[in-house]
C-alpha atoms as a printed R data frame, in Angstrom:
    type eleno elety resid chain resno       x      y        z
1   ATOM     1    CA   MET     A     1 -58.433 14.762 -144.498
2   ATOM     2    CA   ALA     A     2 -61.162 12.195 -144.054
3   ATOM     3    CA   SER     A     3 -61.227  9.642 -146.804
4   ATOM     4    CA   GLU     A     4 -63.098 11.217 -149.702
5   ATOM     5    CA   THR     A     5 -63.659  9.777 -153.165
6   ATOM     6    CA   LEU     A     6 -62.116 11.243 -156.301
7   ATOM     7    CA   LEU     A     7 -63.349 10.077 -159.706
8   ATOM     8    CA   ILE     A     8 -61.034 10.875 -162.619
9   ATOM     9    CA   VAL     A     9 -62.684 10.510 -166.045
10  ATOM    10    CA   VAL     A    10 -60.434 10.188 -169.120
11  ATOM    11    CA   THR     A    11 -61.265  8.986 -172.612
12  ATOM    12    CA   GLU     A    12 -58.583  6.277 -172.831
13  ATOM    13    CA   ASP     A    13 -56.611  4.155 -170.398
14  ATOM    14    CA   TRP     A    14 -53.275  4.819 -172.163
15  ATOM    15    CA   TYR     A    15 -53.795  8.578 -171.900
16  ATOM    16    CA   PHE     A    16 -54.513  8.296 -168.199
17  ATOM    17    CA   LEU     A    17 -51.334  6.264 -167.711
18  ATOM    18    CA   SER     A    18 -49.170  8.741 -169.626
19  ATOM    19    CA   HIS     A    19 -50.700 11.985 -168.342
20  ATOM    20    CA   ARG     A    20 -52.584 11.482 -165.051
21  ATOM    21    CA   LEU     A    21 -51.194  8.423 -163.261
22  ATOM    22    CA   ASP     A    22 -48.768 10.389 -161.081
23  ATOM    23    CA   LEU     A    23 -51.539 12.775 -160.041
24  ATOM    24    CA   ALA     A    24 -53.827  9.874 -159.099
25  ATOM    25    CA   ARG     A    25 -51.066  8.301 -157.005
26  ATOM    26    CA   ALA     A    26 -50.383 11.618 -155.286
27  ATOM    27    CA   ALA     A    27 -54.077 11.999 -154.453
28  ATOM    28    CA   ARG     A    28 -54.211  8.461 -153.092
29  ATOM    29    CA   ASP     A    29 -51.118  9.095 -150.980
30  ATOM    30    CA   VAL     A    30 -52.754 12.066 -149.224
31  ATOM    31    CA   GLY     A    31 -55.875 10.079 -148.394
32  ATOM    32    CA   TRP     A    32 -58.232 10.101 -151.352
33  ATOM    33    CA   ARG     A    33 -60.001  6.994 -152.553
34  ATOM    34    CA   VAL     A    34 -59.216  7.245 -156.280
35  ATOM    35    CA   VAL     A    35 -61.422  5.724 -158.969
36  ATOM    36    CA   VAL     A    36 -60.491  6.030 -162.648
37  ATOM    37    CA   ALA     A    37 -63.109  5.790 -165.407
38  ATOM    38    CA   THR     A    38 -62.043  5.369 -169.036
39  ATOM    39    CA   GLY     A    39 -63.453  4.188 -172.302
40  ATOM    40    CA   PRO     A    40 -62.734  0.621 -173.433
41  ATOM    41    CA   GLY     A    41 -59.038 -0.230 -173.667
42  ATOM    42    CA   GLU     A    42 -56.406 -2.873 -173.108
43  ATOM    43    CA   ARG     A    43 -54.454 -1.401 -170.180
44  ATOM    44    CA   SER     A    44 -56.943 -1.419 -167.321
45  ATOM    45    CA   ALA     A    45 -54.811 -3.975 -165.464
46  ATOM    46    CA   GLU     A    46 -51.978 -1.432 -165.279
47  ATOM    47    CA   ILE     A    47 -54.320  1.041 -163.600
48  ATOM    48    CA   ARG     A    48 -55.393 -1.529 -161.019
49  ATOM    49    CA   ASP     A    49 -51.783 -2.621 -160.509
50  ATOM    50    CA   ALA     A    50 -51.026  0.980 -159.538
51  ATOM    51    CA   GLY     A    51 -53.403  0.578 -156.588
52  ATOM    52    CA   LEU     A    52 -56.327  2.410 -158.164
53  ATOM    53    CA   GLU     A    53 -59.883  1.346 -158.871
54  ATOM    54    CA   HIS     A    54 -60.900  1.261 -162.520
55  ATOM    55    CA   ARG     A    55 -64.309  1.440 -164.173
56  ATOM    56    CA   GLU     A    56 -65.063  1.329 -167.883
57  ATOM    57    CA   PHE     A    57 -67.825  3.212 -169.697
58  ATOM    58    CA   PRO     A    58 -68.905  2.996 -173.353
59  ATOM    59    CA   LEU     A    59 -67.168  5.605 -175.519
60  ATOM    60    CA   ASP     A    60 -66.513  6.045 -179.220
61  ATOM    61    CA   ARG     A    61 -64.374  9.141 -179.780
62  ATOM    62    CA   ARG     A    62 -65.232  9.210 -183.491
63  ATOM    63    CA   SER     A    63 -68.981  9.004 -183.043
64  ATOM    64    CA   THR     A    64 -71.531 11.806 -183.419
65  ATOM    65    CA   ASN     A    65 -74.467  9.361 -183.328
66  ATOM    66    CA   PRO     A    66 -76.842 10.587 -180.577
67  ATOM    67    CA   LEU     A    67 -77.695  7.049 -179.462
68  ATOM    68    CA   VAL     A    68 -74.033  6.130 -179.107
69  ATOM    69    CA   GLU     A    69 -73.349  9.345 -177.198
70  ATOM    70    CA   LEU     A    70 -76.289  8.742 -174.859
71  ATOM    71    CA   ARG     A    71 -74.777  5.392 -173.926
72  ATOM    72    CA   SER     A    72 -71.651  7.266 -172.820
73  ATOM    73    CA   VAL     A    73 -73.721  9.631 -170.672
74  ATOM    74    CA   PHE     A    74 -75.704  6.816 -169.085
75  ATOM    75    CA   GLY     A    75 -72.555  4.767 -168.516
76  ATOM    76    CA   LEU     A    76 -70.897  7.635 -166.675
77  ATOM    77    CA   THR     A    77 -74.075  8.313 -164.717
78  ATOM    78    CA   ARG     A    78 -74.199  4.692 -163.580
79  ATOM    79    CA   ILE     A    79 -70.556  4.829 -162.469
80  ATOM    80    CA   MET     A    80 -71.117  8.045 -160.528
81  ATOM    81    CA   ARG     A    81 -74.162  6.609 -158.772
82  ATOM    82    CA   GLN     A    82 -72.157  3.523 -157.800
83  ATOM    83    CA   VAL     A    83 -68.978  5.327 -156.780
84  ATOM    84    CA   ARG     A    84 -70.658  8.386 -155.189
85  ATOM    85    CA   PRO     A    85 -67.650 10.682 -155.704
86  ATOM    86    CA   ASP     A    86 -67.080 13.766 -153.595
87  ATOM    87    CA   LEU     A    87 -65.149 15.296 -156.497
88  ATOM    88    CA   VAL     A    88 -65.180 14.484 -160.212
89  ATOM    89    CA   HIS     A    89 -62.134 15.430 -162.331
90  ATOM    90    CA   LEU     A    90 -63.085 15.439 -166.031
91  ATOM    91    CA   VAL     A    91 -60.264 15.530 -168.600
92  ATOM    92    CA   ALA     A    92 -60.811 16.769 -172.202
93  ATOM    93    CA   ALA     A    93 -63.841 17.566 -174.331
94  ATOM    94    CA   LYS     A    94 -66.122 14.518 -174.342
95  ATOM    95    CA   PRO     A    95 -65.628 13.728 -170.648
96  ATOM    96    CA   ILE     A    96 -66.394 17.378 -169.833
97  ATOM    97    CA   VAL     A    97 -69.626 17.370 -171.865
98  ATOM    98    CA   TYR     A    98 -70.896 13.958 -170.833
99  ATOM    99    CA   GLY     A    99 -69.439 14.069 -167.324
100 ATOM   100    CA   ASN     A   100 -71.236 17.281 -166.394
101 ATOM   101    CA   ILE     A   101 -74.563 15.834 -167.546
102 ATOM   102    CA   ALA     A   102 -73.842 12.661 -165.591
103 ATOM   103    CA   ALA     A   103 -72.863 14.681 -162.514
104 ATOM   104    CA   ARG     A   104 -76.208 16.501 -162.630
105 ATOM   105    CA   LEU     A   105 -78.137 13.253 -163.069
106 ATOM   106    CA   SER     A   106 -76.247 11.467 -160.280
107 ATOM   107    CA   GLY     A   107 -75.953 14.348 -157.837
108 ATOM   108    CA   ALA     A   108 -72.141 14.504 -157.848
109 ATOM   109    CA   PRO     A   109 -71.425 17.628 -155.808
110 ATOM   110    CA   ALA     A   110 -68.198 19.129 -157.246
111 ATOM   111    CA   VAL     A   111 -66.690 18.979 -160.726
112 ATOM   112    CA   LEU     A   112 -63.214 20.019 -161.916
113 ATOM   113    CA   ASN     A   113 -63.146 20.441 -165.696
114 ATOM   114    CA   ALA     A   114 -59.642 20.006 -167.117
115 ATOM   115    CA   VAL     A   115 -59.260 21.553 -170.565
116 ATOM   116    CA   ALA     A   116 -56.436 19.565 -172.165
117 ATOM   117    CA   GLY     A   117 -56.134 21.953 -175.107
118 ATOM   118    CA   MET     A   118 -58.632 23.441 -177.539
119 ATOM   119    CA   GLY     A   119 -56.963 22.596 -180.824
120 ATOM   120    CA   TYR     A   120 -59.222 19.738 -181.894
121 ATOM   121    CA   LEU     A   121 -62.438 21.730 -181.388
122 ATOM   122    CA   TYR     A   122 -61.299 25.110 -182.663
123 ATOM   123    CA   LEU     A   123 -58.985 24.287 -185.572
124 ATOM   124    CA   GLY     A   124 -61.266 22.270 -187.831
125 ATOM   125    CA   GLN     A   125 -64.627 22.908 -189.492
126 ATOM   126    CA   GLY     A   126 -65.840 19.355 -190.097
127 ATOM   127    CA   LEU     A   127 -69.369 18.419 -189.041
128 ATOM   128    CA   GLY     A   128 -68.165 16.282 -186.143
129 ATOM   129    CA   ARG     A   129 -66.041 19.102 -184.727
130 ATOM   130    CA   GLN     A   130 -68.827 21.648 -185.147
131 ATOM   131    CA   VAL     A   131 -71.323 19.441 -183.321
132 ATOM   132    CA   MET     A   132 -68.888 18.742 -180.511
133 ATOM   133    CA   ARG     A   133 -67.889 22.399 -180.243
134 ATOM   134    CA   GLY     A   134 -71.544 23.399 -179.896
135 ATOM   135    CA   LEU     A   135 -72.138 20.832 -177.154
136 ATOM   136    CA   TYR     A   136 -68.914 21.852 -175.444
137 ATOM   137    CA   GLU     A   137 -69.772 25.549 -175.340
138 ATOM   138    CA   ARG     A   138 -73.350 24.883 -174.246
139 ATOM   139    CA   THR     A   139 -72.050 22.724 -171.397
140 ATOM   140    CA   PHE     A   140 -69.750 25.481 -170.216
141 ATOM   141    CA   ARG     A   141 -72.380 28.209 -170.429
142 ATOM   142    CA   THR     A   142 -75.271 26.309 -168.847
143 ATOM   143    CA   MET     A   143 -73.584 23.948 -166.380
144 ATOM   144    CA   ILE     A   144 -70.096 25.210 -165.540
145 ATOM   145    CA   ARG     A   145 -70.175 29.012 -165.724
146 ATOM   146    CA   THR     A   146 -73.342 29.193 -163.587
147 ATOM   147    CA   SER     A   147 -72.178 26.669 -160.964
148 ATOM   148    CA   ARG     A   148 -70.862 27.564 -157.515
149 ATOM   149    CA   THR     A   149 -69.010 24.250 -157.129
150 ATOM   150    CA   ALA     A   150 -67.444 23.806 -160.585
151 ATOM   151    CA   ARG     A   151 -63.915 24.873 -161.449
152 ATOM   152    CA   VAL     A   152 -61.912 24.852 -164.670
153 ATOM   153    CA   LEU     A   153 -58.295 23.802 -165.082
154 ATOM   154    CA   VAL     A   154 -56.464 25.037 -168.189
155 ATOM   155    CA   GLN     A   155 -52.868 24.477 -169.274
156 ATOM   156    CA   ASN     A   156 -52.079 27.936 -170.653
157 ATOM   157    CA   ARG     A   157 -53.251 31.520 -170.244
158 ATOM   158    CA   ASP     A   158 -54.426 31.766 -173.860
159 ATOM   159    CA   ASP     A   159 -57.081 29.134 -173.184
160 ATOM   160    CA   ALA     A   160 -58.105 30.915 -169.969
161 ATOM   161    CA   THR     A   161 -58.564 34.153 -171.920
162 ATOM   162    CA   LEU     A   162 -60.584 32.373 -174.616
163 ATOM   163    CA   LEU     A   163 -62.964 30.845 -172.056
164 ATOM   164    CA   VAL     A   164 -63.598 34.210 -170.426
165 ATOM   165    CA   GLU     A   165 -63.960 36.136 -173.705
166 ATOM   166    CA   ARG     A   166 -66.485 33.617 -175.056
167 ATOM   167    CA   ARG     A   167 -68.338 33.746 -171.709
168 ATOM   168    CA   LEU     A   168 -67.794 30.031 -171.162
169 ATOM   169    CA   ALA     A   169 -66.381 30.420 -167.651
170 ATOM   170    CA   ARG     A   170 -65.860 33.124 -165.037
171 ATOM   171    CA   SER     A   171 -62.272 34.227 -164.475
172 ATOM   172    CA   GLU     A   172 -62.465 33.375 -160.762
173 ATOM   173    CA   GLN     A   173 -63.355 29.772 -161.660
174 ATOM   174    CA   ILE     A   174 -60.183 29.167 -163.667
175 ATOM   175    CA   ASP     A   175 -56.822 27.803 -162.517
176 ATOM   176    CA   VAL     A   176 -53.812 27.668 -164.858
177 ATOM   177    CA   VAL     A   177 -51.478 24.696 -164.455
178 ATOM   178    CA   THR     A   178 -48.843 24.150 -167.142
179 ATOM   179    CA   GLY     A   179 -49.270 20.579 -168.282
180 ATOM   180    CA   SER     A   180 -49.445 17.325 -166.381
181 ATOM   181    CA   GLY     A   181 -45.871 17.339 -165.087
182 ATOM   182    CA   VAL     A   182 -42.668 15.535 -165.958
183 ATOM   183    CA   ASP     A   183 -40.616 13.052 -163.946
184 ATOM   184    CA   LEU     A   184 -37.203 14.691 -163.708
185 ATOM   185    CA   VAL     A   185 -35.545 11.397 -162.758
186 ATOM   186    CA   ARG     A   186 -37.029  9.485 -165.684
187 ATOM   187    CA   PHE     A   187 -36.037 12.312 -168.027
188 ATOM   188    CA   PRO     A   188 -32.478 13.248 -167.019
189 ATOM   189    CA   SER     A   189 -30.497 15.957 -168.741
190 ATOM   190    CA   LEU     A   190 -27.556 14.186 -170.367
191 ATOM   191    CA   PRO     A   191 -25.279 15.159 -173.265
192 ATOM   192    CA   PRO     A   192 -26.613 13.861 -176.579
193 ATOM   193    CA   ALA     A   193 -24.991 10.876 -178.200
194 ATOM   194    CA   PRO     A   194 -22.206 11.748 -180.648
195 ATOM   195    CA   GLY     A   195 -22.905 11.497 -184.334
196 ATOM   196    CA   VAL     A   196 -25.133 13.153 -186.901
197 ATOM   197    CA   VAL     A   197 -27.419 15.879 -185.536
198 ATOM   198    CA   THR     A   198 -30.842 14.357 -184.920
199 ATOM   199    CA   VAL     A   199 -34.216 16.092 -184.721
200 ATOM   200    CA   LEU     A   200 -36.983 14.267 -182.835
201 ATOM   201    CA   MET     A   201 -40.713 14.875 -183.070
202 ATOM   202    CA   HIS     A   202 -42.584 12.649 -180.633
203 ATOM   203    CA   SER     A   203 -46.353 13.004 -180.691
204 ATOM   204    CA   ARG     A   204 -49.405 11.515 -182.298
205 ATOM   205    CA   MET     A   205 -49.002 11.620 -186.055
206 ATOM   206    CA   LEU     A   206 -51.645 14.262 -186.838
207 ATOM   207    CA   TRP     A   207 -51.678 16.977 -189.461
208 ATOM   208    CA   ASP     A   208 -52.660 19.393 -186.649
209 ATOM   209    CA   LYS     A   209 -49.350 18.620 -184.948
210 ATOM   210    CA   GLY     A   210 -47.469 20.010 -187.948
211 ATOM   211    CA   VAL     A   211 -46.085 16.736 -189.280
212 ATOM   212    CA   GLY     A   212 -46.533 17.902 -192.852
213 ATOM   213    CA   GLU     A   213 -44.719 21.176 -192.187
214 ATOM   214    CA   LEU     A   214 -41.779 19.348 -190.618
215 ATOM   215    CA   VAL     A   215 -41.463 17.086 -193.646
216 ATOM   216    CA   ALA     A   216 -41.708 20.072 -196.004
217 ATOM   217    CA   ALA     A   217 -39.045 21.923 -193.989
218 ATOM   218    CA   THR     A   218 -36.797 18.871 -194.152
219 ATOM   219    CA   ARG     A   219 -37.226 18.719 -197.918
220 ATOM   220    CA   LEU     A   220 -36.206 22.396 -198.177
221 ATOM   221    CA   LEU     A   221 -33.093 21.832 -196.080
222 ATOM   222    CA   ARG     A   222 -32.065 18.792 -198.113
223 ATOM   223    CA   ARG     A   223 -32.174 20.957 -201.237
224 ATOM   224    CA   GLN     A   224 -30.040 23.591 -199.509
225 ATOM   225    CA   ARG     A   225 -27.432 20.956 -198.653
226 ATOM   226    CA   VAL     A   226 -27.422 21.922 -194.987
227 ATOM   227    CA   LYS     A   227 -25.003 20.131 -192.650
228 ATOM   228    CA   PRO     A   228 -26.098 16.466 -192.416
229 ATOM   229    CA   PHE     A   229 -28.971 15.824 -190.028
230 ATOM   230    CA   ARG     A   230 -31.759 13.303 -189.622
231 ATOM   231    CA   VAL     A   231 -35.388 13.575 -188.508
232 ATOM   232    CA   LEU     A   232 -37.136 10.972 -186.365
233 ATOM   233    CA   LEU     A   233 -40.924 10.761 -186.003
234 ATOM   234    CA   ALA     A   234 -41.980  8.801 -182.928
235 ATOM   235    CA   GLY     A   235 -45.692  8.181 -182.524
236 ATOM   236    CA   ALA     A   236 -48.655  6.532 -184.177
237 ATOM   237    CA   PRO     A   237 -51.579  8.026 -186.075
238 ATOM   238    CA   ASP     A   238 -54.754  8.312 -184.000
239 ATOM   239    CA   PRO     A   239 -57.459  6.488 -185.973
240 ATOM   240    CA   ALA     A   240 -60.186  8.212 -183.940
241 ATOM   241    CA   ASN     A   241 -58.948 11.645 -185.029
242 ATOM   242    CA   PRO     A   242 -59.892 12.973 -188.482
243 ATOM   243    CA   ALA     A   243 -56.528 14.758 -188.678
244 ATOM   244    CA   ALA     A   244 -54.577 11.480 -188.546
245 ATOM   245    CA   VAL     A   245 -51.741 11.201 -191.068
246 ATOM   246    CA   PRO     A   246 -52.210  8.011 -193.145
247 ATOM   247    CA   VAL     A   247 -49.719  5.255 -192.416
248 ATOM   248    CA   ALA     A   248 -49.005  4.984 -196.137
249 ATOM   249    CA   ARG     A   249 -47.887  8.623 -196.185
250 ATOM   250    CA   LEU     A   250 -45.564  8.124 -193.203
251 ATOM   251    CA   GLU     A   251 -44.063  5.060 -194.848
252 ATOM   252    CA   GLU     A   252 -43.605  6.932 -198.152
253 ATOM   253    CA   TRP     A   253 -41.736  9.781 -196.416
254 ATOM   254    CA   THR     A   254 -39.475  7.186 -194.831
255 ATOM   255    CA   ARG     A   255 -38.805  5.507 -198.187
256 ATOM   256    CA   GLN     A   256 -37.909  8.909 -199.647
257 ATOM   257    CA   GLY     A   257 -35.304  9.396 -196.918
258 ATOM   258    CA   LEU     A   258 -36.936 12.561 -195.553
259 ATOM   259    CA   VAL     A   259 -37.683 11.128 -192.104
260 ATOM   260    CA   ASP     A   260 -37.480  7.896 -190.167
261 ATOM   261    CA   TRP     A   261 -40.936  7.040 -188.850
262 ATOM   262    CA   LEU     A   262 -40.499  4.862 -185.753
263 ATOM   263    CA   GLY     A   263 -44.166  4.255 -184.892
264 ATOM   264    CA   ARG     A   264 -45.386  4.227 -181.305
265 ATOM   265    CA   ARG     A   265 -42.486  4.063 -178.858
266 ATOM   266    CA   ASN     A   266 -42.244  3.499 -175.113
267 ATOM   267    CA   ASP     A   267 -38.596  4.564 -174.813
268 ATOM   268    CA   ILE     A   268 -38.997  8.333 -175.151
269 ATOM   269    CA   PRO     A   269 -36.352  9.151 -172.496
270 ATOM   270    CA   GLU     A   270 -33.784  7.134 -174.441
271 ATOM   271    CA   LEU     A   271 -34.850  8.689 -177.750
272 ATOM   272    CA   LEU     A   272 -34.436 12.169 -176.284
273 ATOM   273    CA   GLN     A   273 -30.959 11.259 -175.052
274 ATOM   274    CA   SER     A   274 -30.033 10.178 -178.569
275 ATOM   275    CA   CYS     A   275 -31.272 13.353 -180.238
276 ATOM   276    CA   HIS     A   276 -30.031 16.959 -180.308
277 ATOM   277    CA   ILE     A   277 -33.168 18.965 -181.122
278 ATOM   278    CA   ALA     A   278 -36.854 18.462 -180.295
279 ATOM   279    CA   CYS     A   279 -39.495 19.772 -182.684
280 ATOM   280    CA   LEU     A   280 -43.272 20.167 -182.540
281 ATOM   281    CA   PRO     A   281 -44.718 22.501 -185.228
282 ATOM   282    CA   SER     A   282 -48.260 22.204 -183.830
283 ATOM   283    CA   TYR     A   283 -51.204 24.456 -184.723
284 ATOM   284    CA   ARG     A   284 -52.468 24.703 -181.121
285 ATOM   285    CA   GLU     A   285 -51.885 22.847 -177.842
286 ATOM   286    CA   GLY     A   286 -52.774 22.790 -174.174
287 ATOM   287    CA   ALA     A   287 -49.286 22.306 -172.775
288 ATOM   288    CA   PRO     A   288 -47.648 19.602 -174.902
289 ATOM   289    CA   LEU     A   289 -46.084 16.856 -172.829
290 ATOM   290    CA   SER     A   290 -43.577 16.137 -175.597
291 ATOM   291    CA   LEU     A   291 -42.073 19.621 -175.252
292 ATOM   292    CA   ILE     A   292 -42.084 19.444 -171.455
293 ATOM   293    CA   GLU     A   293 -40.228 16.126 -171.646
294 ATOM   294    CA   ALA     A   294 -37.759 17.602 -174.145
295 ATOM   295    CA   ALA     A   295 -37.113 20.553 -171.845
296 ATOM   296    CA   ALA     A   296 -36.487 18.209 -168.914
297 ATOM   297    CA   ALA     A   297 -34.060 16.202 -171.060
298 ATOM   298    CA   GLY     A   298 -32.103 19.382 -171.800
299 ATOM   299    CA   ARG     A   299 -32.866 19.563 -175.493
300 ATOM   300    CA   ALA     A   300 -33.157 22.747 -177.538
301 ATOM   301    CA   ILE     A   301 -36.664 23.037 -179.006
302 ATOM   302    CA   VAL     A   302 -38.170 24.343 -182.223
303 ATOM   303    CA   THR     A   303 -41.909 24.870 -181.998
304 ATOM   304    CA   THR     A   304 -44.669 27.232 -183.086
305 ATOM   305    CA   ASP     A   305 -45.757 30.546 -181.626
306 ATOM   306    CA   VAL     A   306 -49.248 29.294 -180.729
307 ATOM   307    CA   PRO     A   307 -51.201 28.740 -177.508
308 ATOM   308    CA   GLY     A   308 -49.668 25.942 -175.468
309 ATOM   309    CA   CYS     A   309 -46.335 25.746 -177.260
310 ATOM   310    CA   ARG     A   310 -45.309 29.256 -176.250
311 ATOM   311    CA   ALA     A   311 -46.168 28.362 -172.653
312 ATOM   312    CA   ILE     A   312 -43.251 25.904 -172.743
313 ATOM   313    CA   VAL     A   313 -40.756 27.695 -174.997
314 ATOM   314    CA   ALA     A   314 -39.607 31.301 -174.812
315 ATOM   315    CA   ASP     A   315 -38.135 32.375 -178.126
316 ATOM   316    CA   GLY     A   316 -34.346 32.625 -177.940
317 ATOM   317    CA   ASP     A   317 -34.290 31.230 -174.394
318 ATOM   318    CA   ASN     A   318 -34.911 27.488 -174.336
319 ATOM   319    CA   GLY     A   319 -35.765 27.232 -178.011
320 ATOM   320    CA   LEU     A   320 -37.014 28.976 -181.124
321 ATOM   321    CA   LEU     A   321 -40.599 29.914 -182.001
322 ATOM   322    CA   VAL     A   322 -41.822 30.077 -185.602
323 ATOM   323    CA   PRO     A   323 -45.234 30.812 -187.158
324 ATOM   324    CA   ALA     A   324 -47.550 27.841 -187.519
325 ATOM   325    CA   ARG     A   325 -48.056 26.347 -191.005
326 ATOM   326    CA   ASP     A   326 -44.824 27.965 -192.281
327 ATOM   327    CA   PRO     A   327 -42.298 25.370 -193.520
328 ATOM   328    CA   THR     A   328 -39.857 28.059 -194.671
329 ATOM   329    CA   ARG     A   329 -39.529 29.692 -191.256
330 ATOM   330    CA   LEU     A   330 -39.450 26.254 -189.640
331 ATOM   331    CA   ALA     A   331 -36.599 25.211 -191.932
332 ATOM   332    CA   ALA     A   332 -34.638 28.353 -191.052
333 ATOM   333    CA   ALA     A   333 -34.986 27.698 -187.319
334 ATOM   334    CA   LEU     A   334 -33.948 24.060 -187.667
335 ATOM   335    CA   LYS     A   335 -30.963 25.059 -189.805
336 ATOM   336    CA   ARG     A   336 -29.844 27.527 -187.146
337 ATOM   337    CA   LEU     A   337 -29.831 24.887 -184.424
338 ATOM   338    CA   VAL     A   338 -28.413 22.105 -186.598
339 ATOM   339    CA   GLU     A   339 -25.392 24.292 -187.337
340 ATOM   340    CA   ASP     A   340 -24.875 25.878 -183.891
341 ATOM   341    CA   GLU     A   341 -23.913 23.382 -181.174
342 ATOM   342    CA   PRO     A   342 -23.171 26.011 -178.466
343 ATOM   343    CA   LEU     A   343 -26.624 27.520 -178.982
344 ATOM   344    CA   ARG     A   344 -28.224 24.079 -178.691
345 ATOM   345    CA   THR     A   345 -26.337 23.451 -175.463
346 ATOM   346    CA   ARG     A   346 -27.309 26.794 -173.925
347 ATOM   347    CA   MET     A   347 -30.974 26.434 -174.846
348 ATOM   348    CA   GLY     A   348 -31.054 22.868 -173.564
349 ATOM   349    CA   ALA     A   349 -29.668 23.948 -170.197
350 ATOM   350    CA   ARG     A   350 -32.322 26.656 -169.914
351 ATOM   351    CA   GLY     A   351 -35.016 24.118 -170.739
352 ATOM   352    CA   ARG     A   352 -33.861 21.894 -167.906
353 ATOM   353    CA   GLN     A   353 -33.937 24.852 -165.510
354 ATOM   354    CA   ARG     A   354 -37.513 25.644 -166.499
355 ATOM   355    CA   ALA     A   355 -38.510 22.006 -166.079
356 ATOM   356    CA   GLU     A   356 -37.065 21.940 -162.566
357 ATOM   357    CA   HIS     A   357 -38.824 25.144 -161.515
358 ATOM   358    CA   GLU     A   358 -42.093 25.010 -163.483
359 ATOM   359    CA   PHE     A   359 -42.893 21.644 -165.050
360 ATOM   360    CA   ALA     A   360 -41.853 19.006 -162.500
361 ATOM   361    CA   THR     A   361 -44.550 16.491 -161.577
362 ATOM   362    CA   SER     A   362 -44.282 17.389 -157.894
363 ATOM   363    CA   ILE     A   363 -45.009 21.068 -158.632
364 ATOM   364    CA   VAL     A   364 -47.960 20.366 -160.934
365 ATOM   365    CA   ASN     A   365 -49.488 17.732 -158.649
366 ATOM   366    CA   ASP     A   366 -49.203 19.934 -155.546
367 ATOM   367    CA   THR     A   367 -51.038 22.701 -157.392
368 ATOM   368    CA   ILE     A   368 -53.876 20.405 -158.484
369 ATOM   369    CA   LEU     A   369 -54.159 18.789 -155.043
370 ATOM   370    CA   THR     A   370 -54.479 22.276 -153.577
371 ATOM   371    CA   THR     A   371 -57.333 22.921 -156.025
372 ATOM   372    CA   TYR     A   372 -58.998 19.684 -154.875
373 ATOM   373    CA   GLN     A   373 -58.674 20.795 -151.262
374 ATOM   374    CA   ARG     A   374 -60.102 24.253 -151.982
375 ATOM   375    CA   MET     A   375 -63.062 22.709 -153.768
376 ATOM   376    CA   MET     A   376 -63.782 20.412 -150.844
377 ATOM   377    CA   GLN     A   377 -63.507 23.270 -148.369
378 ATOM   378    CA   SER     A   378 -65.884 25.333 -150.503
379 ATOM   379    CA   ARG     A   379 -68.316 22.452 -150.743
380 ATOM   380    CA   ARG     A   380 -68.286 21.881 -146.993
381 ATOM   381    CA   GLY     A   381 -68.881 25.578 -146.511
382 ATOM   382    CA   ASP     A   382 -71.979 25.385 -148.714
383 ATOM   383    CA   MET     A   383 -73.446 22.450 -146.805
């Protein structure tokens, strides 16, 4: 392939590093010039150290001020005019909305729109979410669905169905790729450390992730005097997200002995090795990386029967599914796994098998690189 330019647009540098760095390296290794555009952050040097170009554009994830949002559009437009990408890969809601406008203004020829999950836009009814949801759907209907060179990447079949049913995209435009991949070497499947059974939830500390339900379930189990267990929460609140759990609440739960809140951690592989059960009682996901990592680490999983989560966990196979927003059913599932070591072991082994055959970074990246190649072939055919 002749050297062509790929521009990956992500809201934050840390999210790119955790979710898209391996893909960018894989694209570079097969001949792409890779440029990464993110909002302001503190980790741009790590992106450049990985051998990638980095550009920054103005972005405030909390803002609904039209003037602030226009600065984001113009910043992306300026980057696209400078970089002149052959393919633009937009990740998540604001990049999709503003990136498609910028692509039209700059003449970028092909756009891949990666839907990272639809929970934020479709779970809440606040003014900010309603405004963003309206812009999001208008972008899909007027710029993406009608385009011959745009494609859509979703992480689960529920989201694909939603896009088609709401006439936001055509079915032939959509590719389903489960998540962003997991490094099977970095996340080995090892027996858990001996000691008290430990449940780990590693994610952003958001109400939408089911943090409150996990704490309520823990409180129920403490009253039932279930076999001793502990619950670890690894992750920080997201101040740009209105669903963020207040730090004071996390600290209060820790003081009460319900959970141990660890804050943001960079040693997730080691934390998974030290735990016995992974839990994410989320309301809706794309394909949660935390569950994919837990599967790779060979941990039994308790999660909710919602889009995204059920793409990673099959009930009774590599974990247990419970209804969202139901602490009682969540408590029952946790109790079952806390008290049944053979079941935990069997489910953990199945999770590792699924990770090796479905979720590995090499599998996910090869699929997305094939999509890139198809889009370039289609574009050349149109020229």
